[in-house]
ZABAVO-311705 format. One record per residue (C-alpha): residue in one letter; residue number from 1; x negated, y negated, z negated. Coordinates in pm, 1 decimal. Example, Ala and Ser with C-alpha at 12.3 -4.5 7.8 and 13.67 -1.06 7.14 Angstrom:
REM residues 2
<pt><resn>A</resn><resi>1</resi><xx>-1230.0</xx><yy>450.0</yy><zz>-780.0</zz></pt>
<pt><resn>S</resn><resi>2</resi><xx>-1367.0</xx><yy>106.0</yy><zz>-714.0</zz></pt>
This chain:
REM residues 214
<pt><resn>M</resn><resi>1</resi><xx>-3.7</xx><yy>1.2</yy><zz>-10.0</zz></pt>
<pt><resn>K</resn><resi>2</resi><xx>-270.8</xx><yy>-233.4</yy><zz>-92.1</zz></pt>
<pt><resn>K</resn><resi>3</resi><xx>-451.1</xx><yy>-199.1</yy><zz>252.2</zz></pt>
<pt><resn>L</resn><resi>4</resi><xx>-111.7</xx><yy>-279.2</yy><zz>428.6</zz></pt>
<pt><resn>I</resn><resi>5</resi><xx>-93.5</xx><yy>-628.3</yy><zz>256.5</zz></pt>
<pt><resn>P</resn><resi>6</resi><xx>-370.2</xx><yy>-807.9</yy><zz>448.0</zz></pt>
<pt><resn>Y</resn><resi>7</resi><xx>-183.1</xx><yy>-677.5</yy><zz>781.5</zz></pt>
<pt><resn>L</resn><resi>8</resi><xx>153.7</xx><yy>-799.3</yy><zz>646.6</zz></pt>
<pt><resn>F</resn><resi>9</resi><xx>-7.5</xx><yy>-1141.2</yy><zz>582.2</zz></pt>
<pt><resn>I</resn><resi>10</resi><xx>-142.4</xx><yy>-1183.0</yy><zz>920.3</zz></pt>
<pt><resn>A</resn><resi>11</resi><xx>209.6</xx><yy>-1066.5</yy><zz>1075.2</zz></pt>
<pt><resn>A</resn><resi>12</resi><xx>363.8</xx><yy>-1343.3</yy><zz>863.1</zz></pt>
<pt><resn>L</resn><resi>13</resi><xx>109.6</xx><yy>-1579.0</yy><zz>1010.0</zz></pt>
<pt><resn>F</resn><resi>14</resi><xx>184.7</xx><yy>-1486.2</yy><zz>1351.0</zz></pt>
<pt><resn>F</resn><resi>15</resi><xx>564.5</xx><yy>-1454.1</yy><zz>1318.4</zz></pt>
<pt><resn>L</resn><resi>16</resi><xx>616.5</xx><yy>-1786.5</yy><zz>1110.3</zz></pt>
<pt><resn>P</resn><resi>17</resi><xx>538.4</xx><yy>-2021.9</yy><zz>1395.8</zz></pt>
<pt><resn>V</resn><resi>18</resi><xx>739.9</xx><yy>-1848.9</yy><zz>1635.8</zz></pt>
<pt><resn>A</resn><resi>19</resi><xx>1044.4</xx><yy>-1872.0</yy><zz>1394.7</zz></pt>
<pt><resn>A</resn><resi>20</resi><xx>995.9</xx><yy>-2240.6</yy><zz>1331.9</zz></pt>
<pt><resn>K</resn><resi>21</resi><xx>960.9</xx><yy>-2315.2</yy><zz>1717.8</zz></pt>
<pt><resn>A</resn><resi>22</resi><xx>1286.6</xx><yy>-2120.3</yy><zz>1778.3</zz></pt>
<pt><resn>Q</resn><resi>23</resi><xx>1447.2</xx><yy>-2333.8</yy><zz>1494.3</zz></pt>
<pt><resn>F</resn><resi>24</resi><xx>1316.1</xx><yy>-2637.2</yy><zz>1643.6</zz></pt>
<pt><resn>E</resn><resi>25</resi><xx>1445.3</xx><yy>-2566.3</yy><zz>1986.7</zz></pt>
<pt><resn>T</resn><resi>26</resi><xx>1801.8</xx><yy>-2494.8</yy><zz>1829.7</zz></pt>
<pt><resn>F</resn><resi>27</resi><xx>1811.0</xx><yy>-2799.2</yy><zz>1661.4</zz></pt>
<pt><resn>K</resn><resi>28</resi><xx>1660.9</xx><yy>-2998.2</yy><zz>1961.5</zz></pt>
<pt><resn>D</resn><resi>29</resi><xx>1944.5</xx><yy>-2847.2</yy><zz>2189.6</zz></pt>
<pt><resn>S</resn><resi>30</resi><xx>2215.6</xx><yy>-2951.5</yy><zz>1940.2</zz></pt>
<pt><resn>V</resn><resi>31</resi><xx>2107.6</xx><yy>-3329.3</yy><zz>1952.6</zz></pt>
<pt><resn>V</resn><resi>32</resi><xx>2330.7</xx><yy>-3534.1</yy><zz>2168.3</zz></pt>
<pt><resn>Q</resn><resi>33</resi><xx>2294.8</xx><yy>-3899.1</yy><zz>2279.4</zz></pt>
<pt><resn>L</resn><resi>34</resi><xx>2652.8</xx><yy>-4035.8</yy><zz>2289.1</zz></pt>
<pt><resn>Y</resn><resi>35</resi><xx>2682.9</xx><yy>-4375.2</yy><zz>2459.1</zz></pt>
<pt><resn>G</resn><resi>36</resi><xx>2988.0</xx><yy>-4549.8</yy><zz>2634.5</zz></pt>
<pt><resn>I</resn><resi>37</resi><xx>3208.8</xx><yy>-4842.4</yy><zz>2619.3</zz></pt>
<pt><resn>V</resn><resi>38</resi><xx>3507.0</xx><yy>-4925.4</yy><zz>2388.1</zz></pt>
<pt><resn>M</resn><resi>39</resi><xx>3791.8</xx><yy>-5126.5</yy><zz>2566.7</zz></pt>
<pt><resn>T</resn><resi>40</resi><xx>4139.6</xx><yy>-5251.1</yy><zz>2485.8</zz></pt>
<pt><resn>A</resn><resi>41</resi><xx>4398.3</xx><yy>-5016.5</yy><zz>2610.6</zz></pt>
<pt><resn>D</resn><resi>42</resi><xx>4627.2</xx><yy>-5292.1</yy><zz>2744.5</zz></pt>
<pt><resn>S</resn><resi>43</resi><xx>4389.3</xx><yy>-5549.1</yy><zz>2926.6</zz></pt>
<pt><resn>L</resn><resi>44</resi><xx>4070.8</xx><yy>-5322.8</yy><zz>2974.5</zz></pt>
<pt><resn>K</resn><resi>45</resi><xx>3855.9</xx><yy>-5569.2</yy><zz>2790.0</zz></pt>
<pt><resn>G</resn><resi>46</resi><xx>3546.7</xx><yy>-5472.0</yy><zz>2640.6</zz></pt>
<pt><resn>L</resn><resi>47</resi><xx>3597.0</xx><yy>-5480.1</yy><zz>2250.6</zz></pt>
<pt><resn>E</resn><resi>48</resi><xx>3323.3</xx><yy>-5621.0</yy><zz>2024.2</zz></pt>
<pt><resn>S</resn><resi>49</resi><xx>3195.1</xx><yy>-5517.3</yy><zz>1669.5</zz></pt>
<pt><resn>V</resn><resi>50</resi><xx>3383.4</xx><yy>-5190.4</yy><zz>1675.4</zz></pt>
<pt><resn>S</resn><resi>51</resi><xx>3257.6</xx><yy>-4959.3</yy><zz>1416.3</zz></pt>
<pt><resn>V</resn><resi>52</resi><xx>3134.8</xx><yy>-4638.1</yy><zz>1537.4</zz></pt>
<pt><resn>M</resn><resi>53</resi><xx>3081.5</xx><yy>-4384.2</yy><zz>1248.7</zz></pt>
<pt><resn>I</resn><resi>54</resi><xx>3007.5</xx><yy>-4009.1</yy><zz>1227.3</zz></pt>
<pt><resn>K</resn><resi>55</resi><xx>3267.7</xx><yy>-3856.2</yy><zz>991.2</zz></pt>
<pt><resn>G</resn><resi>56</resi><xx>3147.4</xx><yy>-3717.5</yy><zz>691.9</zz></pt>
<pt><resn>Q</resn><resi>57</resi><xx>2802.7</xx><yy>-3902.1</yy><zz>702.4</zz></pt>
<pt><resn>N</resn><resi>58</resi><xx>2683.7</xx><yy>-4248.4</yy><zz>607.6</zz></pt>
<pt><resn>R</resn><resi>59</resi><xx>2553.2</xx><yy>-4335.6</yy><zz>966.0</zz></pt>
<pt><resn>G</resn><resi>60</resi><xx>2701.0</xx><yy>-4532.3</yy><zz>1253.4</zz></pt>
<pt><resn>T</resn><resi>61</resi><xx>2667.3</xx><yy>-4808.5</yy><zz>1466.8</zz></pt>
<pt><resn>I</resn><resi>62</resi><xx>2873.5</xx><yy>-5078.1</yy><zz>1621.5</zz></pt>
<pt><resn>T</resn><resi>63</resi><xx>2942.8</xx><yy>-5226.9</yy><zz>1981.0</zz></pt>
<pt><resn>N</resn><resi>64</resi><xx>2791.3</xx><yy>-5512.1</yy><zz>2123.9</zz></pt>
<pt><resn>N</resn><resi>65</resi><xx>2982.4</xx><yy>-5824.4</yy><zz>2288.9</zz></pt>
<pt><resn>K</resn><resi>66</resi><xx>3047.4</xx><yy>-5616.8</yy><zz>2590.0</zz></pt>
<pt><resn>G</resn><resi>67</resi><xx>3209.1</xx><yy>-5312.5</yy><zz>2404.3</zz></pt>
<pt><resn>V</resn><resi>68</resi><xx>2909.6</xx><yy>-5082.9</yy><zz>2473.5</zz></pt>
<pt><resn>F</resn><resi>69</resi><xx>2753.8</xx><yy>-4858.3</yy><zz>2223.9</zz></pt>
<pt><resn>S</resn><resi>70</resi><xx>2517.2</xx><yy>-4590.2</yy><zz>2166.3</zz></pt>
<pt><resn>I</resn><resi>71</resi><xx>2445.8</xx><yy>-4323.1</yy><zz>1906.8</zz></pt>
<pt><resn>V</resn><resi>72</resi><xx>2270.4</xx><yy>-4014.9</yy><zz>1843.3</zz></pt>
<pt><resn>V</resn><resi>73</resi><xx>2511.4</xx><yy>-3730.3</yy><zz>1715.0</zz></pt>
<pt><resn>L</resn><resi>74</resi><xx>2521.4</xx><yy>-3367.4</yy><zz>1707.2</zz></pt>
<pt><resn>K</resn><resi>75</resi><xx>2710.2</xx><yy>-3105.7</yy><zz>1892.2</zz></pt>
<pt><resn>G</resn><resi>76</resi><xx>3047.4</xx><yy>-3065.3</yy><zz>1673.8</zz></pt>
<pt><resn>D</resn><resi>77</resi><xx>3036.2</xx><yy>-3368.2</yy><zz>1501.7</zz></pt>
<pt><resn>Q</resn><resi>78</resi><xx>3366.7</xx><yy>-3594.5</yy><zz>1486.7</zz></pt>
<pt><resn>V</resn><resi>79</resi><xx>3305.1</xx><yy>-3967.3</yy><zz>1573.6</zz></pt>
<pt><resn>V</resn><resi>80</resi><xx>3558.2</xx><yy>-4238.7</yy><zz>1439.7</zz></pt>
<pt><resn>F</resn><resi>81</resi><xx>3625.9</xx><yy>-4561.2</yy><zz>1600.8</zz></pt>
<pt><resn>T</resn><resi>82</resi><xx>3782.2</xx><yy>-4833.0</yy><zz>1377.7</zz></pt>
<pt><resn>S</resn><resi>83</resi><xx>3836.3</xx><yy>-5218.3</yy><zz>1433.5</zz></pt>
<pt><resn>I</resn><resi>84</resi><xx>4067.6</xx><yy>-5462.0</yy><zz>1261.9</zz></pt>
<pt><resn>G</resn><resi>85</resi><xx>4394.8</xx><yy>-5498.6</yy><zz>1460.1</zz></pt>
<pt><resn>Y</resn><resi>86</resi><xx>4373.5</xx><yy>-5154.9</yy><zz>1622.8</zz></pt>
<pt><resn>K</resn><resi>87</resi><xx>4466.4</xx><yy>-4810.5</yy><zz>1536.5</zz></pt>
<pt><resn>P</resn><resi>88</resi><xx>4169.7</xx><yy>-4569.9</yy><zz>1447.4</zz></pt>
<pt><resn>K</resn><resi>89</resi><xx>4054.8</xx><yy>-4312.0</yy><zz>1682.1</zz></pt>
<pt><resn>T</resn><resi>90</resi><xx>3851.7</xx><yy>-3986.1</yy><zz>1612.4</zz></pt>
<pt><resn>I</resn><resi>91</resi><xx>3703.4</xx><yy>-3782.0</yy><zz>1887.1</zz></pt>
<pt><resn>S</resn><resi>92</resi><xx>3503.9</xx><yy>-3444.8</yy><zz>1877.3</zz></pt>
<pt><resn>I</resn><resi>93</resi><xx>3176.7</xx><yy>-3368.3</yy><zz>2029.9</zz></pt>
<pt><resn>P</resn><resi>94</resi><xx>3227.7</xx><yy>-3028.9</yy><zz>2204.4</zz></pt>
<pt><resn>A</resn><resi>95</resi><xx>3003.2</xx><yy>-2761.1</yy><zz>2046.3</zz></pt>
<pt><resn>N</resn><resi>96</resi><xx>2946.1</xx><yy>-2588.1</yy><zz>2384.9</zz></pt>
<pt><resn>L</resn><resi>97</resi><xx>2843.7</xx><yy>-2907.0</yy><zz>2547.3</zz></pt>
<pt><resn>E</resn><resi>98</resi><xx>2595.8</xx><yy>-2852.1</yy><zz>2817.8</zz></pt>
<pt><resn>G</resn><resi>99</resi><xx>2282.4</xx><yy>-3110.2</yy><zz>2806.2</zz></pt>
<pt><resn>N</resn><resi>100</resi><xx>2196.1</xx><yy>-3340.3</yy><zz>2556.3</zz></pt>
<pt><resn>Q</resn><resi>101</resi><xx>2379.1</xx><yy>-3650.5</yy><zz>2684.1</zz></pt>
<pt><resn>H</resn><resi>102</resi><xx>2754.5</xx><yy>-3747.0</yy><zz>2671.1</zz></pt>
<pt><resn>S</resn><resi>103</resi><xx>2907.8</xx><yy>-4071.5</yy><zz>2814.7</zz></pt>
<pt><resn>I</resn><resi>104</resi><xx>3306.9</xx><yy>-4180.4</yy><zz>2727.4</zz></pt>
<pt><resn>I</resn><resi>105</resi><xx>3522.8</xx><yy>-4454.0</yy><zz>2779.4</zz></pt>
<pt><resn>Q</resn><resi>106</resi><xx>3720.6</xx><yy>-4502.4</yy><zz>2445.5</zz></pt>
<pt><resn>L</resn><resi>107</resi><xx>4060.4</xx><yy>-4712.2</yy><zz>2477.6</zz></pt>
<pt><resn>M</resn><resi>108</resi><xx>4180.5</xx><yy>-4887.5</yy><zz>2134.2</zz></pt>
<pt><resn>V</resn><resi>109</resi><xx>4572.3</xx><yy>-4947.7</yy><zz>2098.1</zz></pt>
<pt><resn>N</resn><resi>110</resi><xx>4686.7</xx><yy>-5245.7</yy><zz>1911.1</zz></pt>
<pt><resn>D</resn><resi>111</resi><xx>4808.4</xx><yy>-5169.4</yy><zz>1567.9</zz></pt>
<pt><resn>T</resn><resi>112</resi><xx>5149.7</xx><yy>-5328.2</yy><zz>1508.4</zz></pt>
<pt><resn>V</resn><resi>113</resi><xx>5263.4</xx><yy>-5384.1</yy><zz>1156.1</zz></pt>
<pt><resn>Y</resn><resi>114</resi><xx>5612.0</xx><yy>-5456.1</yy><zz>1079.4</zz></pt>
<pt><resn>L</resn><resi>115</resi><xx>5695.1</xx><yy>-5650.2</yy><zz>764.8</zz></pt>
<pt><resn>P</resn><resi>116</resi><xx>6030.5</xx><yy>-5665.5</yy><zz>608.5</zz></pt>
<pt><resn>A</resn><resi>117</resi><xx>6254.9</xx><yy>-5958.6</yy><zz>685.0</zz></pt>
<pt><resn>T</resn><resi>118</resi><xx>6239.0</xx><yy>-6286.4</yy><zz>447.7</zz></pt>
<pt><resn>I</resn><resi>119</resi><xx>6540.9</xx><yy>-6495.8</yy><zz>422.4</zz></pt>
<pt><resn>I</resn><resi>120</resi><xx>6488.2</xx><yy>-6849.4</yy><zz>306.5</zz></pt>
<pt><resn>K</resn><resi>121</resi><xx>6773.1</xx><yy>-7005.4</yy><zz>146.5</zz></pt>
<pt><resn>A</resn><resi>122</resi><xx>6807.4</xx><yy>-7365.0</yy><zz>56.1</zz></pt>
<pt><resn>R</resn><resi>123</resi><xx>6908.8</xx><yy>-7480.8</yy><zz>-288.5</zz></pt>
<pt><resn>P</resn><resi>124</resi><xx>7309.3</xx><yy>-7556.9</yy><zz>-290.2</zz></pt>
<pt><resn>S</resn><resi>125</resi><xx>7240.2</xx><yy>-7906.1</yy><zz>-448.1</zz></pt>
<pt><resn>R</resn><resi>126</resi><xx>6974.0</xx><yy>-8125.9</yy><zz>-590.0</zz></pt>
<pt><resn>A</resn><resi>127</resi><xx>7102.2</xx><yy>-8105.4</yy><zz>-942.3</zz></pt>
<pt><resn>Q</resn><resi>128</resi><xx>7112.9</xx><yy>-7727.8</yy><zz>-944.8</zz></pt>
<pt><resn>F</resn><resi>129</resi><xx>6739.0</xx><yy>-7730.5</yy><zz>-833.3</zz></pt>
<pt><resn>E</resn><resi>130</resi><xx>6656.8</xx><yy>-7957.4</yy><zz>-1102.6</zz></pt>
<pt><resn>R</resn><resi>131</resi><xx>6819.4</xx><yy>-7764.5</yy><zz>-1364.9</zz></pt>
<pt><resn>D</resn><resi>132</resi><xx>6641.1</xx><yy>-7442.2</yy><zz>-1245.2</zz></pt>
<pt><resn>F</resn><resi>133</resi><xx>6296.2</xx><yy>-7605.5</yy><zz>-1229.8</zz></pt>
<pt><resn>L</resn><resi>134</resi><xx>6334.8</xx><yy>-7750.0</yy><zz>-1578.8</zz></pt>
<pt><resn>N</resn><resi>135</resi><xx>6466.0</xx><yy>-7407.2</yy><zz>-1731.1</zz></pt>
<pt><resn>A</resn><resi>136</resi><xx>6204.4</xx><yy>-7210.5</yy><zz>-1550.7</zz></pt>
<pt><resn>E</resn><resi>137</resi><xx>5976.0</xx><yy>-7030.0</yy><zz>-1815.2</zz></pt>
<pt><resn>M</resn><resi>138</resi><xx>5603.4</xx><yy>-7041.1</yy><zz>-1709.1</zz></pt>
<pt><resn>P</resn><resi>139</resi><xx>5408.8</xx><yy>-6775.4</yy><zz>-1815.3</zz></pt>
<pt><resn>D</resn><resi>140</resi><xx>5098.8</xx><yy>-6893.4</yy><zz>-2056.1</zz></pt>
<pt><resn>D</resn><resi>141</resi><xx>4768.8</xx><yy>-6925.1</yy><zz>-1903.1</zz></pt>
<pt><resn>Y</resn><resi>142</resi><xx>4438.7</xx><yy>-6748.0</yy><zz>-2033.5</zz></pt>
<pt><resn>I</resn><resi>143</resi><xx>4327.7</xx><yy>-7050.8</yy><zz>-2246.8</zz></pt>
<pt><resn>T</resn><resi>144</resi><xx>4689.4</xx><yy>-7055.3</yy><zz>-2409.8</zz></pt>
<pt><resn>I</resn><resi>145</resi><xx>4682.4</xx><yy>-6685.9</yy><zz>-2470.4</zz></pt>
<pt><resn>A</resn><resi>146</resi><xx>4316.7</xx><yy>-6693.8</yy><zz>-2622.7</zz></pt>
<pt><resn>R</resn><resi>147</resi><xx>4409.1</xx><yy>-6977.5</yy><zz>-2864.8</zz></pt>
<pt><resn>K</resn><resi>148</resi><xx>4704.3</xx><yy>-6758.1</yy><zz>-2993.3</zz></pt>
<pt><resn>N</resn><resi>149</resi><xx>4494.8</xx><yy>-6481.4</yy><zz>-3045.8</zz></pt>
<pt><resn>N</resn><resi>150</resi><xx>4258.8</xx><yy>-6674.5</yy><zz>-3240.2</zz></pt>
<pt><resn>S</resn><resi>151</resi><xx>4500.2</xx><yy>-6856.5</yy><zz>-3445.6</zz></pt>
<pt><resn>E</resn><resi>152</resi><xx>4431.5</xx><yy>-6843.4</yy><zz>-3842.3</zz></pt>
<pt><resn>A</resn><resi>153</resi><xx>4778.7</xx><yy>-6671.2</yy><zz>-3860.3</zz></pt>
<pt><resn>T</resn><resi>154</resi><xx>4730.7</xx><yy>-6408.7</yy><zz>-3594.7</zz></pt>
<pt><resn>R</resn><resi>155</resi><xx>4389.4</xx><yy>-6328.8</yy><zz>-3737.6</zz></pt>
<pt><resn>K</resn><resi>156</resi><xx>4542.6</xx><yy>-6283.5</yy><zz>-4094.4</zz></pt>
<pt><resn>L</resn><resi>157</resi><xx>4820.9</xx><yy>-6054.7</yy><zz>-3952.6</zz></pt>
<pt><resn>L</resn><resi>158</resi><xx>4554.7</xx><yy>-5849.6</yy><zz>-3772.3</zz></pt>
<pt><resn>V</resn><resi>159</resi><xx>4333.0</xx><yy>-5809.3</yy><zz>-4062.6</zz></pt>
<pt><resn>A</resn><resi>160</resi><xx>4633.0</xx><yy>-5711.3</yy><zz>-4271.6</zz></pt>
<pt><resn>T</resn><resi>161</resi><xx>4766.4</xx><yy>-5465.3</yy><zz>-4055.5</zz></pt>
<pt><resn>L</resn><resi>162</resi><xx>4513.1</xx><yy>-5309.4</yy><zz>-3852.2</zz></pt>
<pt><resn>P</resn><resi>163</resi><xx>4325.3</xx><yy>-5017.5</yy><zz>-4002.6</zz></pt>
<pt><resn>T</resn><resi>164</resi><xx>3928.1</xx><yy>-5028.0</yy><zz>-4043.0</zz></pt>
<pt><resn>D</resn><resi>165</resi><xx>3756.3</xx><yy>-4855.8</yy><zz>-3755.3</zz></pt>
<pt><resn>G</resn><resi>166</resi><xx>3460.5</xx><yy>-4592.8</yy><zz>-3819.0</zz></pt>
<pt><resn>R</resn><resi>167</resi><xx>3203.4</xx><yy>-4851.8</yy><zz>-3798.0</zz></pt>
<pt><resn>E</resn><resi>168</resi><xx>3348.7</xx><yy>-5068.3</yy><zz>-4090.0</zz></pt>
<pt><resn>N</resn><resi>169</resi><xx>3441.2</xx><yy>-4736.6</yy><zz>-4314.7</zz></pt>
<pt><resn>S</resn><resi>170</resi><xx>3074.7</xx><yy>-4619.6</yy><zz>-4258.1</zz></pt>
<pt><resn>S</resn><resi>171</resi><xx>2927.2</xx><yy>-4959.0</yy><zz>-4352.2</zz></pt>
<pt><resn>H</resn><resi>172</resi><xx>3159.0</xx><yy>-4982.7</yy><zz>-4678.2</zz></pt>
<pt><resn>Y</resn><resi>173</resi><xx>3034.1</xx><yy>-4617.1</yy><zz>-4745.4</zz></pt>
<pt><resn>L</resn><resi>174</resi><xx>2665.9</xx><yy>-4716.8</yy><zz>-4705.5</zz></pt>
<pt><resn>R</resn><resi>175</resi><xx>2684.9</xx><yy>-5030.1</yy><zz>-4914.0</zz></pt>
<pt><resn>Q</resn><resi>176</resi><xx>2862.6</xx><yy>-4835.5</yy><zz>-5199.2</zz></pt>
<pt><resn>N</resn><resi>177</resi><xx>2564.6</xx><yy>-4584.2</yy><zz>-5200.0</zz></pt>
<pt><resn>A</resn><resi>178</resi><xx>2309.3</xx><yy>-4866.0</yy><zz>-5176.9</zz></pt>
<pt><resn>N</resn><resi>179</resi><xx>2474.2</xx><yy>-5020.7</yy><zz>-5500.8</zz></pt>
<pt><resn>K</resn><resi>180</resi><xx>2468.5</xx><yy>-4715.4</yy><zz>-5681.2</zz></pt>
<pt><resn>A</resn><resi>181</resi><xx>2092.0</xx><yy>-4623.9</yy><zz>-5603.9</zz></pt>
<pt><resn>Y</resn><resi>182</resi><xx>2005.3</xx><yy>-5014.5</yy><zz>-5679.2</zz></pt>
<pt><resn>Y</resn><resi>183</resi><xx>2129.8</xx><yy>-4966.7</yy><zz>-6050.0</zz></pt>
<pt><resn>T</resn><resi>184</resi><xx>2023.3</xx><yy>-4597.1</yy><zz>-6100.9</zz></pt>
<pt><resn>G</resn><resi>185</resi><xx>1898.4</xx><yy>-4579.0</yy><zz>-6466.7</zz></pt>
<pt><resn>Q</resn><resi>186</resi><xx>2020.3</xx><yy>-4894.4</yy><zz>-6592.5</zz></pt>
<pt><resn>V</resn><resi>187</resi><xx>2357.0</xx><yy>-5063.2</yy><zz>-6669.5</zz></pt>
<pt><resn>P</resn><resi>188</resi><xx>2518.0</xx><yy>-5274.1</yy><zz>-6370.4</zz></pt>
<pt><resn>P</resn><resi>189</resi><xx>2609.9</xx><yy>-5620.7</yy><zz>-6441.9</zz></pt>
<pt><resn>M</resn><resi>190</resi><xx>2936.5</xx><yy>-5716.3</yy><zz>-6550.9</zz></pt>
<pt><resn>N</resn><resi>191</resi><xx>3148.6</xx><yy>-6004.4</yy><zz>-6363.1</zz></pt>
<pt><resn>I</resn><resi>192</resi><xx>3262.3</xx><yy>-6141.0</yy><zz>-6692.6</zz></pt>
<pt><resn>F</resn><resi>193</resi><xx>2947.5</xx><yy>-6320.5</yy><zz>-6712.8</zz></pt>
<pt><resn>N</resn><resi>194</resi><xx>2935.4</xx><yy>-6447.1</yy><zz>-6360.9</zz></pt>
<pt><resn>P</resn><resi>195</resi><xx>3042.8</xx><yy>-6789.2</yy><zz>-6327.8</zz></pt>
<pt><resn>F</resn><resi>196</resi><xx>3166.6</xx><yy>-6746.4</yy><zz>-5963.4</zz></pt>
<pt><resn>A</resn><resi>197</resi><xx>3392.2</xx><yy>-6465.4</yy><zz>-6057.1</zz></pt>
<pt><resn>W</resn><resi>198</resi><xx>3533.1</xx><yy>-6717.1</yy><zz>-6350.3</zz></pt>
<pt><resn>A</resn><resi>199</resi><xx>3598.8</xx><yy>-6971.5</yy><zz>-6102.2</zz></pt>
<pt><resn>E</resn><resi>200</resi><xx>3792.3</xx><yy>-6764.6</yy><zz>-5849.9</zz></pt>
<pt><resn>F</resn><resi>201</resi><xx>4002.6</xx><yy>-6618.3</yy><zz>-6164.7</zz></pt>
<pt><resn>I</resn><resi>202</resi><xx>4071.5</xx><yy>-7001.7</yy><zz>-6267.4</zz></pt>
<pt><resn>K</resn><resi>203</resi><xx>4197.0</xx><yy>-7066.1</yy><zz>-5892.3</zz></pt>
<pt><resn>A</resn><resi>204</resi><xx>4383.9</xx><yy>-6761.9</yy><zz>-5864.2</zz></pt>
<pt><resn>W</resn><resi>205</resi><xx>4563.7</xx><yy>-6845.2</yy><zz>-6215.8</zz></pt>
<pt><resn>K</resn><resi>206</resi><xx>4644.7</xx><yy>-7205.0</yy><zz>-6102.6</zz></pt>
<pt><resn>R</resn><resi>207</resi><xx>4800.2</xx><yy>-7044.3</yy><zz>-5773.9</zz></pt>
<pt><resn>G</resn><resi>208</resi><xx>5021.7</xx><yy>-6831.4</yy><zz>-5998.6</zz></pt>
<pt><resn>D</resn><resi>209</resi><xx>4888.1</xx><yy>-6498.9</yy><zz>-5835.0</zz></pt>
<pt><resn>F</resn><resi>210</resi><xx>4937.6</xx><yy>-6332.1</yy><zz>-6195.4</zz></pt>
<pt><resn>K</resn><resi>211</resi><xx>5288.2</xx><yy>-6422.5</yy><zz>-6218.2</zz></pt>
<pt><resn>S</resn><resi>212</resi><xx>5546.4</xx><yy>-6149.0</yy><zz>-6232.4</zz></pt>
<pt><resn>K</resn><resi>213</resi><xx>5733.8</xx><yy>-6130.4</yy><zz>-5899.4</zz></pt>
<pt><resn>K</resn><resi>214</resi><xx>6113.8</xx><yy>-6033.1</yy><zz>-5938.4</zz></pt>
């Protein structure tokens, strides 16, 4: 078996160029130079700036000011012609095409768009127009909406009603653990000796926060 390995290697070196050449000849035979002219179907006028794209590939070209184009395609490809105001057209390159050149004359048909009918009626009277104009409700603009959303009442309502999210919960939990770790092994301070806490207590007492609500 070991004696056959050099011969197999030599045979592979001999057949690889032959296979590569055959594959290249097959690919070369499938390449087609497609060229032609795109014209309007009603007046047979060359159509400028028509998009000529190969379907399924990000490759294409456009027609010149005379409607002429040229592009390299493969046998079996589908070519799509599109232009604003005209119906798109798709053609197929024959897979059994003989030779490597193919010319076409592509006609584009106008794309007619029918819009629904719109009936414009006048106001019955000037007084009714003024009444409807004055009573019309105009939607808030972006600045007015932003001011409403950032008002103090809206922010207080959101703070009181919206639940805390994951970031706020995790921050509160980490602060609690940090406070516990900071006073480990000693007595934490009491707010009874804190003058700021006493000031807040006096303000709340004057406001009547501690009165019983019936």
